mmCIF file as Biopython writes it, N, C-alpha, C and O atoms, coordinates in Angstrom:
data_model
#
loop_
_atom_site.group_PDB
_atom_site.id
_atom_site.type_symbol
_atom_site.label_atom_id
_atom_site.label_alt_id
_atom_site.label_comp_id
_atom_site.label_asym_id
_atom_site.label_entity_id
_atom_site.label_seq_id
_atom_site.pdbx_PDB_ins_code
_atom_site.Cartn_x
_atom_site.Cartn_y
_atom_site.Cartn_z
_atom_site.occupancy
_atom_site.B_iso_or_equiv
_atom_site.auth_seq_id
_atom_site.auth_asym_id
_atom_site.pdbx_PDB_model_num
ATOM 1   N N  . UNK A ? 1  ? 67.225 219.570 -40.126 1.0 0.0 1  A 1 
ATOM 2   C CA . UNK A ? 1  ? 66.534 220.804 -40.428 1.0 0.0 1  A 1 
ATOM 3   C C  . UNK A ? 1  ? 65.103 220.675 -39.961 1.0 0.0 1  A 1 
ATOM 4   O O  . UNK A ? 1  ? 64.537 219.581 -39.969 1.0 0.0 1  A 1 
ATOM 5   N N  . UNK A ? 2  ? 64.524 221.768 -39.559 1.0 0.0 2  A 1 
ATOM 6   C CA . UNK A ? 2  ? 63.117 221.792 -39.175 1.0 0.0 2  A 1 
ATOM 7   C C  . UNK A ? 2  ? 62.251 221.727 -40.428 1.0 0.0 2  A 1 
ATOM 8   O O  . UNK A ? 2  ? 62.531 222.408 -41.415 1.0 0.0 2  A 1 
ATOM 9   N N  . UNK A ? 3  ? 61.218 220.922 -40.391 1.0 0.0 3  A 1 
ATOM 10  C CA . UNK A ? 3  ? 60.331 220.797 -41.537 1.0 0.0 3  A 1 
ATOM 11  C C  . UNK A ? 3  ? 59.638 222.123 -41.856 1.0 0.0 3  A 1 
ATOM 12  O O  . UNK A ? 3  ? 59.230 222.352 -42.995 1.0 0.0 3  A 1 
ATOM 13  N N  . UNK A ? 4  ? 59.507 222.979 -40.876 1.0 0.0 4  A 1 
ATOM 14  C CA . UNK A ? 4  ? 58.870 224.283 -41.086 1.0 0.0 4  A 1 
ATOM 15  C C  . UNK A ? 4  ? 59.678 225.179 -42.029 1.0 0.0 4  A 1 
ATOM 16  O O  . UNK A ? 4  ? 59.145 226.159 -42.548 1.0 0.0 4  A 1 
ATOM 17  N N  . UNK A ? 5  ? 60.952 224.858 -42.255 1.0 0.0 5  A 1 
ATOM 18  C CA . UNK A ? 5  ? 61.768 225.633 -43.197 1.0 0.0 5  A 1 
ATOM 19  C C  . UNK A ? 5  ? 61.239 225.560 -44.622 1.0 0.0 5  A 1 
ATOM 20  O O  . UNK A ? 5  ? 61.548 226.421 -45.445 1.0 0.0 5  A 1 
ATOM 21  N N  . UNK A ? 6  ? 60.443 224.535 -44.918 1.0 0.0 6  A 1 
ATOM 22  C CA . UNK A ? 6  ? 59.873 224.408 -46.264 1.0 0.0 6  A 1 
ATOM 23  C C  . UNK A ? 6  ? 59.017 225.613 -46.634 1.0 0.0 6  A 1 
ATOM 24  O O  . UNK A ? 6  ? 58.802 225.888 -47.814 1.0 0.0 6  A 1 
ATOM 25  N N  . UNK A ? 7  ? 58.527 226.331 -45.624 1.0 0.0 7  A 1 
ATOM 26  C CA . UNK A ? 7  ? 57.722 227.526 -45.883 1.0 0.0 7  A 1 
ATOM 27  C C  . UNK A ? 7  ? 58.527 228.641 -46.524 1.0 0.0 7  A 1 
ATOM 28  O O  . UNK A ? 7  ? 57.969 229.484 -47.226 1.0 0.0 7  A 1 
ATOM 29  N N  . UNK A ? 8  ? 59.846 228.656 -46.287 1.0 0.0 8  A 1 
ATOM 30  C CA . UNK A ? 8  ? 60.658 229.760 -46.806 1.0 0.0 8  A 1 
ATOM 31  C C  . UNK A ? 8  ? 61.720 229.337 -47.814 1.0 0.0 8  A 1 
ATOM 32  O O  . UNK A ? 8  ? 62.188 230.166 -48.595 1.0 0.0 8  A 1 
ATOM 33  N N  . UNK A ? 9  ? 62.115 228.049 -47.812 1.0 0.0 9  A 1 
ATOM 34  C CA . UNK A ? 9  ? 63.137 227.591 -48.764 1.0 0.0 9  A 1 
ATOM 35  C C  . UNK A ? 9  ? 62.593 227.575 -50.185 1.0 0.0 9  A 1 
ATOM 36  O O  . UNK A ? 9  ? 61.439 227.211 -50.411 1.0 0.0 9  A 1 
ATOM 37  N N  . UNK A ? 10 ? 63.428 227.970 -51.141 1.0 0.0 10 A 1 
ATOM 38  C CA . UNK A ? 10 ? 63.060 227.973 -52.559 1.0 0.0 10 A 1 
ATOM 39  C C  . UNK A ? 10 ? 64.211 227.388 -53.380 1.0 0.0 10 A 1 
ATOM 40  O O  . UNK A ? 10 ? 65.361 227.377 -52.940 1.0 0.0 10 A 1 
ATOM 41  N N  . UNK A ? 11 ? 63.886 226.910 -54.560 1.0 0.0 11 A 1 
ATOM 42  C CA . UNK A ? 11 ? 64.888 226.385 -55.476 1.0 0.0 11 A 1 
ATOM 43  C C  . UNK A ? 11 ? 65.841 227.518 -55.863 1.0 0.0 11 A 1 
ATOM 44  O O  . UNK A ? 11 ? 65.386 228.582 -56.285 1.0 0.0 11 A 1 
ATOM 45  N N  . UNK A ? 12 ? 67.154 227.309 -55.727 1.0 0.0 12 A 1 
ATOM 46  C CA . UNK A ? 12 ? 68.100 228.367 -56.079 1.0 0.0 12 A 1 
ATOM 47  C C  . UNK A ? 12 ? 68.160 228.633 -57.589 1.0 0.0 12 A 1 
ATOM 48  O O  . UNK A ? 12 ? 68.648 229.682 -58.009 1.0 0.0 12 A 1 
ATOM 49  N N  . UNK A ? 13 ? 67.676 227.708 -58.394 1.0 0.0 13 A 1 
ATOM 50  C CA . UNK A ? 13 ? 67.733 227.890 -59.842 1.0 0.0 13 A 1 
ATOM 51  C C  . UNK A ? 13 ? 66.580 228.724 -60.383 1.0 0.0 13 A 1 
ATOM 52  O O  . UNK A ? 13 ? 66.784 229.611 -61.213 1.0 0.0 13 A 1 
ATOM 53  N N  . UNK A ? 14 ? 65.357 228.437 -59.908 1.0 0.0 14 A 1 
ATOM 54  C CA . UNK A ? 14 ? 64.203 229.134 -60.485 1.0 0.0 14 A 1 
ATOM 55  C C  . UNK A ? 14 ? 63.264 229.758 -59.449 1.0 0.0 14 A 1 
ATOM 56  O O  . UNK A ? 14 ? 62.230 230.321 -59.810 1.0 0.0 14 A 1 
ATOM 57  N N  . UNK A ? 15 ? 63.617 229.661 -58.180 1.0 0.0 15 A 1 
ATOM 58  C CA . UNK A ? 15 ? 62.886 230.301 -57.070 1.0 0.0 15 A 1 
ATOM 59  C C  . UNK A ? 15 ? 61.492 229.734 -56.822 1.0 0.0 15 A 1 
ATOM 60  O O  . UNK A ? 15 ? 60.654 230.405 -56.220 1.0 0.0 15 A 1 
ATOM 61  N N  . UNK A ? 16 ? 61.229 228.498 -57.280 1.0 0.0 16 A 1 
ATOM 62  C CA . UNK A ? 16 ? 59.948 227.854 -57.013 1.0 0.0 16 A 1 
ATOM 63  C C  . UNK A ? 16 ? 60.019 227.074 -55.701 1.0 0.0 16 A 1 
ATOM 64  O O  . UNK A ? 16 ? 61.098 226.877 -55.144 1.0 0.0 16 A 1 
ATOM 65  N N  . UNK A ? 17 ? 58.860 226.634 -55.216 1.0 0.0 17 A 1 
ATOM 66  C CA . UNK A ? 17 ? 58.785 225.906 -53.957 1.0 0.0 17 A 1 
ATOM 67  C C  . UNK A ? 17 ? 59.490 224.557 -54.039 1.0 0.0 17 A 1 
ATOM 68  O O  . UNK A ? 17 ? 59.664 223.984 -55.114 1.0 0.0 17 A 1 
ATOM 69  N N  . UNK A ? 18 ? 59.889 224.069 -52.861 1.0 0.0 18 A 1 
ATOM 70  C CA . UNK A ? 18 ? 60.527 222.759 -52.741 1.0 0.0 18 A 1 
ATOM 71  C C  . UNK A ? 18 ? 59.616 221.833 -51.948 1.0 0.0 18 A 1 
ATOM 72  O O  . UNK A ? 18 ? 58.971 222.257 -50.989 1.0 0.0 18 A 1 
ATOM 73  N N  . UNK A ? 19 ? 59.566 220.565 -52.353 1.0 0.0 19 A 1 
ATOM 74  C CA . UNK A ? 19 ? 58.813 219.549 -51.630 1.0 0.0 19 A 1 
ATOM 75  C C  . UNK A ? 19 ? 59.785 218.563 -51.008 1.0 0.0 19 A 1 
ATOM 76  O O  . UNK A ? 19 ? 60.851 218.287 -51.558 1.0 0.0 19 A 1 
ATOM 77  N N  . UNK A ? 20 ? 59.406 218.043 -49.865 1.0 0.0 20 A 1 
ATOM 78  C CA . UNK A ? 20 ? 60.229 217.079 -49.133 1.0 0.0 20 A 1 
ATOM 79  C C  . UNK A ? 20 ? 59.872 215.670 -49.579 1.0 0.0 20 A 1 
ATOM 80  O O  . UNK A ? 20 ? 58.697 215.305 -49.605 1.0 0.0 20 A 1 
ATOM 81  N N  . UNK A ? 21 ? 60.895 214.865 -49.935 1.0 0.0 21 A 1 
ATOM 82  C CA . UNK A ? 21 ? 60.688 213.477 -50.328 1.0 0.0 21 A 1 
ATOM 83  C C  . UNK A ? 21 ? 61.667 212.579 -49.583 1.0 0.0 21 A 1 
ATOM 84  O O  . UNK A ? 21 ? 62.774 212.994 -49.237 1.0 0.0 21 A 1 
ATOM 85  N N  . UNK A ? 22 ? 61.240 211.344 -49.344 1.0 0.0 22 A 1 
ATOM 86  C CA . UNK A ? 22 ? 62.083 210.312 -48.720 1.0 0.0 22 A 1 
ATOM 87  C C  . UNK A ? 22 ? 62.691 210.773 -47.398 1.0 0.0 22 A 1 
ATOM 88  O O  . UNK A ? 22 ? 63.860 210.499 -47.123 1.0 0.0 22 A 1 
ATOM 89  N N  . UNK A ? 23 ? 61.916 211.461 -46.591 1.0 0.0 23 A 1 
ATOM 90  C CA . UNK A ? 23 ? 62.430 212.048 -45.351 1.0 0.0 23 A 1 
ATOM 91  C C  . UNK A ? 23 ? 62.596 211.008 -44.249 1.0 0.0 23 A 1 
ATOM 92  O O  . UNK A ? 23 ? 61.773 210.107 -44.087 1.0 0.0 23 A 1 
ATOM 93  N N  . UNK A ? 24 ? 63.682 211.159 -43.498 1.0 0.0 24 A 1 
ATOM 94  C CA . UNK A ? 24 ? 63.924 210.414 -42.274 1.0 0.0 24 A 1 
ATOM 95  C C  . UNK A ? 24 ? 63.974 211.441 -41.150 1.0 0.0 24 A 1 
ATOM 96  O O  . UNK A ? 24 ? 64.655 212.461 -41.256 1.0 0.0 24 A 1 
ATOM 97  N N  . UNK A ? 25 ? 63.246 211.162 -40.073 1.0 0.0 25 A 1 
ATOM 98  C CA . UNK A ? 25 ? 63.142 212.117 -38.977 1.0 0.0 25 A 1 
ATOM 99  C C  . UNK A ? 25 ? 63.920 211.647 -37.759 1.0 0.0 25 A 1 
ATOM 100 O O  . UNK A ? 25 ? 64.050 210.448 -37.511 1.0 0.0 25 A 1 
ATOM 101 N N  . UNK A ? 26 ? 64.435 212.614 -37.002 1.0 0.0 26 A 1 
ATOM 102 C CA . UNK A ? 26 ? 65.076 212.318 -35.725 1.0 0.0 26 A 1 
ATOM 103 C C  . UNK A ? 26 ? 63.990 212.016 -34.707 1.0 0.0 26 A 1 
ATOM 104 O O  . UNK A ? 26 ? 62.861 212.487 -34.844 1.0 0.0 26 A 1 
ATOM 105 N N  . UNK A ? 27 ? 64.318 211.244 -33.698 1.0 0.0 27 A 1 
ATOM 106 C CA . UNK A ? 27 ? 63.364 210.922 -32.643 1.0 0.0 27 A 1 
ATOM 107 C C  . UNK A ? 27 ? 63.075 212.184 -31.835 1.0 0.0 27 A 1 
ATOM 108 O O  . UNK A ? 27 ? 63.975 212.759 -31.224 1.0 0.0 27 A 1 
ATOM 109 N N  . UNK A ? 28 ? 61.811 212.609 -31.838 1.0 0.0 28 A 1 
ATOM 110 C CA . UNK A ? 28 ? 61.427 213.831 -31.116 1.0 0.0 28 A 1 
ATOM 111 C C  . UNK A ? 28 ? 60.466 213.527 -29.987 1.0 0.0 28 A 1 
ATOM 112 O O  . UNK A ? 28 ? 59.759 214.419 -29.520 1.0 0.0 28 A 1 
ATOM 113 N N  . UNK A ? 29 ? 60.427 212.282 -29.541 1.0 0.0 29 A 1 
ATOM 114 C CA . UNK A ? 29 ? 59.561 211.848 -28.435 1.0 0.0 29 A 1 
ATOM 115 C C  . UNK A ? 29 ? 58.098 212.192 -28.685 1.0 0.0 29 A 1 
ATOM 116 O O  . UNK A ? 29 ? 57.373 212.569 -27.765 1.0 0.0 29 A 1 
ATOM 117 N N  . UNK A ? 30 ? 57.669 212.057 -29.945 1.0 0.0 30 A 1 
ATOM 118 C CA . UNK A ? 30 ? 56.264 212.267 -30.281 1.0 0.0 30 A 1 
ATOM 119 C C  . UNK A ? 30 ? 55.858 213.709 -30.487 1.0 0.0 30 A 1 
ATOM 120 O O  . UNK A ? 30 ? 54.689 213.975 -30.769 1.0 0.0 30 A 1 
ATOM 121 N N  . UNK A ? 31 ? 56.770 214.644 -30.358 1.0 0.0 31 A 1 
ATOM 122 C CA . UNK A ? 31 ? 56.459 216.063 -30.537 1.0 0.0 31 A 1 
ATOM 123 C C  . UNK A ? 31 ? 56.561 216.408 -32.020 1.0 0.0 31 A 1 
ATOM 124 O O  . UNK A ? 31 ? 57.654 216.664 -32.525 1.0 0.0 31 A 1 
ATOM 125 N N  . UNK A ? 32 ? 55.421 216.416 -32.723 1.0 0.0 32 A 1 
ATOM 126 C CA . UNK A ? 32 ? 55.435 216.646 -34.173 1.0 0.0 32 A 1 
ATOM 127 C C  . UNK A ? 32 ? 55.809 218.077 -34.533 1.0 0.0 32 A 1 
ATOM 128 O O  . UNK A ? 32 ? 56.265 218.324 -35.649 1.0 0.0 32 A 1 
ATOM 129 N N  . UNK A ? 33 ? 55.629 219.025 -33.620 1.0 0.0 33 A 1 
ATOM 130 C CA . UNK A ? 33 ? 56.025 220.411 -33.898 1.0 0.0 33 A 1 
ATOM 131 C C  . UNK A ? 33 ? 57.540 220.566 -33.936 1.0 0.0 33 A 1 
ATOM 132 O O  . UNK A ? 33 ? 58.052 221.526 -34.512 1.0 0.0 33 A 1 
ATOM 133 N N  . UNK A ? 34 ? 58.257 219.632 -33.328 1.0 0.0 34 A 1 
ATOM 134 C CA . UNK A ? 34 ? 59.714 219.692 -33.291 1.0 0.0 34 A 1 
ATOM 135 C C  . UNK A ? 34 ? 60.330 218.742 -34.307 1.0 0.0 34 A 1 
ATOM 136 O O  . UNK A ? 34 ? 61.478 218.327 -34.143 1.0 0.0 34 A 1 
ATOM 137 N N  . UNK A ? 35 ? 59.590 218.392 -35.350 1.0 0.0 35 A 1 
ATOM 138 C CA . UNK A ? 35 ? 60.065 217.417 -36.334 1.0 0.0 35 A 1 
ATOM 139 C C  . UNK A ? 35 ? 61.369 217.891 -36.974 1.0 0.0 35 A 1 
ATOM 140 O O  . UNK A ? 35 ? 61.430 218.949 -37.599 1.0 0.0 35 A 1 
ATOM 141 N N  . UNK A ? 36 ? 62.402 217.076 -36.798 1.0 0.0 36 A 1 
ATOM 142 C CA . UNK A ? 36 ? 63.717 217.352 -37.375 1.0 0.0 36 A 1 
ATOM 143 C C  . UNK A ? 36 ? 63.989 216.363 -38.493 1.0 0.0 36 A 1 
ATOM 144 O O  . UNK A ? 36 ? 64.037 215.155 -38.258 1.0 0.0 36 A 1 
ATOM 145 N N  . UNK A ? 37 ? 64.166 216.862 -39.696 1.0 0.0 37 A 1 
ATOM 146 C CA . UNK A ? 37 ? 64.504 216.019 -40.832 1.0 0.0 37 A 1 
ATOM 147 C C  . UNK A ? 37 ? 66.007 215.810 -40.825 1.0 0.0 37 A 1 
ATOM 148 O O  . UNK A ? 37 ? 66.766 216.778 -40.860 1.0 0.0 37 A 1 
ATOM 149 N N  . UNK A ? 38 ? 66.451 214.548 -40.780 1.0 0.0 38 A 1 
ATOM 150 C CA . UNK A ? 38 ? 67.885 214.277 -40.754 1.0 0.0 38 A 1 
ATOM 151 C C  . UNK A ? 38 ? 68.414 213.840 -42.109 1.0 0.0 38 A 1 
ATOM 152 O O  . UNK A ? 38 ? 69.606 213.974 -42.383 1.0 0.0 38 A 1 
ATOM 153 N N  . UNK A ? 39 ? 67.530 213.314 -42.967 1.0 0.0 39 A 1 
ATOM 154 C CA . UNK A ? 39 ? 67.954 212.965 -44.316 1.0 0.0 39 A 1 
ATOM 155 C C  . UNK A ? 39 ? 66.741 212.939 -45.231 1.0 0.0 39 A 1 
ATOM 156 O O  . UNK A ? 39 ? 65.598 212.862 -44.780 1.0 0.0 39 A 1 
ATOM 157 N N  . UNK A ? 40 ? 67.019 213.006 -46.520 1.0 0.0 40 A 1 
ATOM 158 C CA . UNK A ? 40 ? 65.962 213.010 -47.519 1.0 0.0 40 A 1 
ATOM 159 C C  . UNK A ? 40 ? 66.362 213.883 -48.688 1.0 0.0 40 A 1 
ATOM 160 O O  . UNK A ? 40 ? 67.545 214.124 -48.928 1.0 0.0 40 A 1 
ATOM 161 N N  . UNK A ? 41 ? 65.363 214.352 -49.411 1.0 0.0 41 A 1 
ATOM 162 C CA . UNK A ? 41 ? 65.618 215.214 -50.568 1.0 0.0 41 A 1 
ATOM 163 C C  . UNK A ? 41 ? 64.578 216.318 -50.634 1.0 0.0 41 A 1 
ATOM 164 O O  . UNK A ? 41 ? 63.414 216.126 -50.279 1.0 0.0 41 A 1 
ATOM 165 N N  . UNK A ? 42 ? 65.023 217.474 -51.095 1.0 0.0 42 A 1 
ATOM 166 C CA . UNK A ? 42 ? 64.121 218.555 -51.445 1.0 0.0 42 A 1 
ATOM 167 C C  . UNK A ? 42 ? 64.035 218.572 -52.967 1.0 0.0 42 A 1 
ATOM 168 O O  . UNK A ? 42 ? 65.058 218.544 -53.650 1.0 0.0 42 A 1 
ATOM 169 N N  . UNK A ? 43 ? 62.822 218.617 -53.494 1.0 0.0 43 A 1 
ATOM 170 C CA . UNK A ? 43 ? 62.614 218.558 -54.938 1.0 0.0 43 A 1 
ATOM 171 C C  . UNK A ? 43 ? 61.846 219.798 -55.373 1.0 0.0 43 A 1 
ATOM 172 O O  . UNK A ? 43 ? 60.819 220.143 -54.790 1.0 0.0 43 A 1 
ATOM 173 N N  . UNK A ? 44 ? 62.361 220.467 -56.412 1.0 0.0 44 A 1 
ATOM 174 C CA . UNK A ? 44 ? 61.712 221.660 -56.944 1.0 0.0 44 A 1 
ATOM 175 C C  . UNK A ? 44 ? 60.406 221.265 -57.629 1.0 0.0 44 A 1 
ATOM 176 O O  . UNK A ? 44 ? 60.365 220.310 -58.405 1.0 0.0 44 A 1 
ATOM 177 N N  . UNK A ? 45 ? 59.336 222.013 -57.332 1.0 0.0 45 A 1 
ATOM 178 C CA . UNK A ? 45 ? 58.030 221.715 -57.918 1.0 0.0 45 A 1 
ATOM 179 C C  . UNK A ? 45 ? 57.949 222.110 -59.383 1.0 0.0 45 A 1 
ATOM 180 O O  . UNK A ? 45 ? 57.029 221.684 -60.081 1.0 0.0 45 A 1 
ATOM 181 N N  . UNK A ? 46 ? 58.902 222.924 -59.873 1.0 0.0 46 A 1 
ATOM 182 C CA . UNK A ? 46 ? 58.856 223.362 -61.269 1.0 0.0 46 A 1 
ATOM 183 C C  . UNK A ? 46 ? 59.891 222.646 -62.133 1.0 0.0 46 A 1 
ATOM 184 O O  . UNK A ? 46 ? 59.528 221.979 -63.103 1.0 0.0 46 A 1 
ATOM 185 N N  . UNK A ? 47 ? 61.171 222.773 -61.796 1.0 0.0 47 A 1 
ATOM 186 C CA . UNK A ? 47 ? 62.217 222.195 -62.653 1.0 0.0 47 A 1 
ATOM 187 C C  . UNK A ? 47 ? 62.546 220.752 -62.296 1.0 0.0 47 A 1 
ATOM 188 O O  . UNK A ? 47 ? 63.179 220.057 -63.090 1.0 0.0 47 A 1 
ATOM 189 N N  . UNK A ? 48 ? 62.125 220.278 -61.105 1.0 0.0 48 A 1 
ATOM 190 C CA . UNK A ? 48 ? 62.357 218.893 -60.712 1.0 0.0 48 A 1 
ATOM 191 C C  . UNK A ? 48 ? 63.745 218.598 -60.180 1.0 0.0 48 A 1 
ATOM 192 O O  . UNK A ? 48 ? 64.070 217.437 -59.929 1.0 0.0 48 A 1 
ATOM 193 N N  . UNK A ? 49 ? 64.574 219.618 -60.000 1.0 0.0 49 A 1 
ATOM 194 C CA . UNK A ? 49 ? 65.925 219.407 -59.472 1.0 0.0 49 A 1 
ATOM 195 C C  . UNK A ? 49 ? 65.844 218.875 -58.041 1.0 0.0 49 A 1 
ATOM 196 O O  . UNK A ? 49 ? 64.977 219.289 -57.270 1.0 0.0 49 A 1 
ATOM 197 N N  . UNK A ? 50 ? 66.754 217.952 -57.686 1.0 0.0 50 A 1 
ATOM 198 C CA . UNK A ? 50 ? 66.796 217.340 -56.360 1.0 0.0 50 A 1 
ATOM 199 C C  . UNK A ? 50 ? 67.956 217.934 -55.563 1.0 0.0 50 A 1 
ATOM 200 O O  . UNK A ? 50 ? 69.055 218.128 -56.083 1.0 0.0 50 A 1 
ATOM 201 N N  . UNK A ? 51 ? 67.682 218.219 -54.283 1.0 0.0 51 A 1 
ATOM 202 C CA . UNK A ? 51 ? 68.693 218.745 -53.364 1.0 0.0 51 A 1 
ATOM 203 C C  . UNK A ? 51 ? 68.730 217.831 -52.139 1.0 0.0 51 A 1 
ATOM 204 O O  . UNK A ? 51 ? 67.718 217.678 -51.455 1.0 0.0 51 A 1 
ATOM 205 N N  . UNK A ? 52 ? 69.881 217.224 -51.854 1.0 0.0 52 A 1 
ATOM 206 C CA . UNK A ? 52 ? 69.957 216.261 -50.745 1.0 0.0 52 A 1 
ATOM 207 C C  . UNK A ? 52 ? 69.964 216.940 -49.375 1.0 0.0 52 A 1 
ATOM 208 O O  . UNK A ? 52 ? 70.405 218.079 -49.221 1.0 0.0 52 A 1 
ATOM 209 N N  . UNK A ? 53 ? 69.461 216.200 -48.392 1.0 0.0 53 A 1 
ATOM 210 C CA . UNK A ? 53 ? 69.555 216.605 -46.989 1.0 0.0 53 A 1 
ATOM 211 C C  . UNK A ? 53 ? 70.394 215.533 -46.309 1.0 0.0 53 A 1 
ATOM 212 O O  . UNK A ? 53 ? 70.002 214.367 -46.270 1.0 0.0 53 A 1 
ATOM 213 N N  . UNK A ? 54 ? 71.541 215.920 -45.775 1.0 0.0 54 A 1 
ATOM 214 C CA . UNK A ? 54 ? 72.437 214.996 -45.080 1.0 0.0 54 A 1 
ATOM 215 C C  . UNK A ? 54 ? 72.728 215.526 -43.689 1.0 0.0 54 A 1 
ATOM 216 O O  . UNK A ? 54 ? 73.102 216.687 -43.520 1.0 0.0 54 A 1 
ATOM 217 N N  . UNK A ? 55 ? 72.553 214.667 -42.692 1.0 0.0 55 A 1 
ATOM 218 C CA . UNK A ? 55 ? 72.783 215.051 -41.291 1.0 0.0 55 A 1 
ATOM 219 C C  . UNK A ? 55 ? 72.002 216.302 -40.913 1.0 0.0 55 A 1 
ATOM 220 O O  . UNK A ? 55 ? 72.483 217.126 -40.135 1.0 0.0 55 A 1 
ATOM 221 N N  . UNK A ? 56 ? 70.790 216.447 -41.466 1.0 0.0 56 A 1 
ATOM 222 C CA . UNK A ? 56 ? 69.932 217.566 -41.124 1.0 0.0 56 A 1 
ATOM 223 C C  . UNK A ? 56 ? 70.258 218.861 -41.841 1.0 0.0 56 A 1 
ATOM 224 O O  . UNK A ? 56 ? 69.671 219.898 -41.537 1.0 0.0 56 A 1 
ATOM 225 N N  . UNK A ? 57 ? 71.195 218.820 -42.798 1.0 0.0 57 A 1 
ATOM 226 C CA . UNK A ? 57 ? 71.623 220.030 -43.500 1.0 0.0 57 A 1 
ATOM 227 C C  . UNK A ? 57 ? 71.256 219.930 -44.977 1.0 0.0 57 A 1 
ATOM 228 O O  . UNK A ? 57 ? 71.771 219.062 -45.682 1.0 0.0 57 A 1 
ATOM 229 N N  . UNK A ? 58 ? 70.362 220.817 -45.458 1.0 0.0 58 A 1 
ATOM 230 C CA . UNK A ? 58 ? 70.027 220.782 -46.884 1.0 0.0 58 A 1 
ATOM 231 C C  . UNK A ? 58 ? 71.152 221.383 -47.719 1.0 0.0 58 A 1 
ATOM 232 O O  . UNK A ? 58 ? 71.678 222.446 -47.390 1.0 0.0 58 A 1 
ATOM 233 N N  . UNK A ? 59 ? 71.519 220.695 -48.806 1.0 0.0 59 A 1 
ATOM 234 C CA . UNK A ? 59 ? 72.547 221.186 -49.719 1.0 0.0 59 A 1 
ATOM 235 C C  . UNK A ? 59 ? 71.840 221.844 -50.903 1.0 0.0 59 A 1 
ATOM 236 O O  . UNK A ? 59 ? 71.387 221.162 -51.823 1.0 0.0 59 A 1 
ATOM 237 N N  . UNK A ? 60 ? 71.753 223.163 -50.873 1.0 0.0 60 A 1 
ATOM 238 C CA . UNK A ? 60 ? 71.028 223.904 -51.902 1.0 0.0 60 A 1 
ATOM 239 C C  . UNK A ? 60 ? 71.952 224.479 -52.971 1.0 0.0 60 A 1 
ATOM 240 O O  . UNK A ? 60 ? 71.571 225.392 -53.703 1.0 0.0 60 A 1 
ATOM 241 N N  . UNK A ? 61 ? 73.157 223.945 -53.057 1.0 0.0 61 A 1 
ATOM 242 C CA . UNK A ? 61 ? 74.033 224.373 -54.140 1.0 0.0 61 A 1 
ATOM 243 C C  . UNK A ? 61 ? 73.491 223.862 -55.468 1.0 0.0 61 A 1 
ATOM 244 O O  . UNK A ? 61 ? 72.963 222.752 -55.531 1.0 0.0 61 A 1 
ATOM 245 N N  . UNK A ? 62 ? 73.613 224.654 -56.526 1.0 0.0 62 A 1 
ATOM 246 C CA . UNK A ? 62 ? 73.221 224.152 -57.846 1.0 0.0 62 A 1 
ATOM 247 C C  . UNK A ? 62 ? 74.020 222.891 -58.175 1.0 0.0 62 A 1 
ATOM 248 O O  . UNK A ? 62 ? 75.151 222.736 -57.714 1.0 0.0 62 A 1 
ATOM 249 N N  . UNK A ? 63 ? 73.439 221.992 -58.970 1.0 0.0 63 A 1 
ATOM 250 C CA . UNK A ? 63 ? 74.079 220.696 -59.238 1.0 0.0 63 A 1 
ATOM 251 C C  . UNK A ? 63 ? 75.514 220.797 -59.749 1.0 0.0 63 A 1 
ATOM 252 O O  . UNK A ? 63 ? 76.346 219.964 -59.391 1.0 0.0 63 A 1 
ATOM 253 N N  . UNK A ? 64 ? 75.823 221.786 -60.568 1.0 0.0 64 A 1 
ATOM 254 C CA . UNK A ? 64 ? 77.175 221.898 -61.115 1.0 0.0 64 A 1 
ATOM 255 C C  . UNK A ? 64 ? 78.202 222.387 -60.090 1.0 0.0 64 A 1 
ATOM 256 O O  . UNK A ? 64 ? 79.402 222.364 -60.365 1.0 0.0 64 A 1 
ATOM 257 N N  . UNK A ? 65 ? 77.750 222.828 -58.917 1.0 0.0 65 A 1 
ATOM 258 C CA . UNK A ? 65 ? 78.666 223.304 -57.891 1.0 0.0 65 A 1 
ATOM 259 C C  . UNK A ? 65 ? 78.848 222.298 -56.752 1.0 0.0 65 A 1 
ATOM 260 O O  . UNK A ? 65 ? 79.662 222.529 -55.857 1.0 0.0 65 A 1 
ATOM 261 N N  . UNK A ? 66 ? 78.116 221.203 -56.769 1.0 0.0 66 A 1 
ATOM 262 C CA . UNK A ? 66 ? 78.246 220.192 -55.715 1.0 0.0 66 A 1 
ATOM 263 C C  . UNK A ? 66 ? 79.432 219.303 -55.989 1.0 0.0 66 A 1 
ATOM 264 O O  . UNK A ? 66 ? 79.762 219.014 -57.139 1.0 0.0 66 A 1 
ATOM 265 N N  . UNK A ? 67 ? 80.078 218.864 -54.903 1.0 0.0 67 A 1 
ATOM 266 C CA . UNK A ? 67 ? 81.170 217.911 -55.027 1.0 0.0 67 A 1 
ATOM 267 C C  . UNK A ? 67 ? 80.594 216.540 -55.288 1.0 0.0 67 A 1 
ATOM 268 O O  . UNK A ? 67 ? 79.515 216.210 -54.794 1.0 0.0 67 A 1 
ATOM 269 N N  . UNK A ? 68 ? 81.301 215.741 -56.057 1.0 0.0 68 A 1 
ATOM 270 C CA . UNK A ? 68 ? 80.842 214.385 -56.353 1.0 0.0 68 A 1 
ATOM 271 C C  . UNK A ? 68 ? 80.912 213.470 -55.150 1.0 0.0 68 A 1 
ATOM 272 O O  . UNK A ? 68 ? 80.053 212.606 -54.973 1.0 0.0 68 A 1 
ATOM 273 N N  . UNK A ? 69 ? 81.944 213.653 -54.308 1.0 0.0 69 A 1 
ATOM 274 C CA . UNK A ? 69 ? 82.083 212.804 -53.131 1.0 0.0 69 A 1 
ATOM 275 C C  . UNK A ? 69 ? 81.910 213.649 -51.882 1.0 0.0 69 A 1 
ATOM 276 O O  . UNK A ? 69 ? 82.352 214.797 -51.850 1.0 0.0 69 A 1 
ATOM 277 N N  . UNK A ? 70 ? 81.259 213.090 -50.827 1.0 0.0 70 A 1 
ATOM 278 C CA . UNK A ? 70 ? 81.066 213.855 -49.598 1.0 0.0 70 A 1 
ATOM 279 C C  . UNK A ? 70 ? 82.386 214.127 -48.894 1.0 0.0 70 A 1 
ATOM 280 O O  . UNK A ? 70 ? 83.348 213.370 -49.031 1.0 0.0 70 A 1 
ATOM 281 N N  . UNK A ? 71 ? 82.417 215.209 -48.144 1.0 0.0 71 A 1 
ATOM 282 C CA . UNK A ? 71 ? 83.637 215.612 -47.428 1.0 0.0 71 A 1 
ATOM 283 C C  . UNK A ? 71 ? 83.893 214.726 -46.233 1.0 0.0 71 A 1 
ATOM 284 O O  . UNK A ? 71 ? 84.876 214.923 -45.519 1.0 0.0 71 A 1 
#
């Protein structure tokens, strides 16, 4: 996912902003504007809920709707 998505992504539970933590970036040959996050977590600034990023795809499903094991 592009790091610039943080400007529009919100917590699905309470609609507050999300912060990026423990991010791993794809090699972009030094182009910081093209920063691609391939793994990490999005954390709600209000409720503290964590949303994983796997293979560049943020999983914004509420915790009770996520599968326990990856597909």
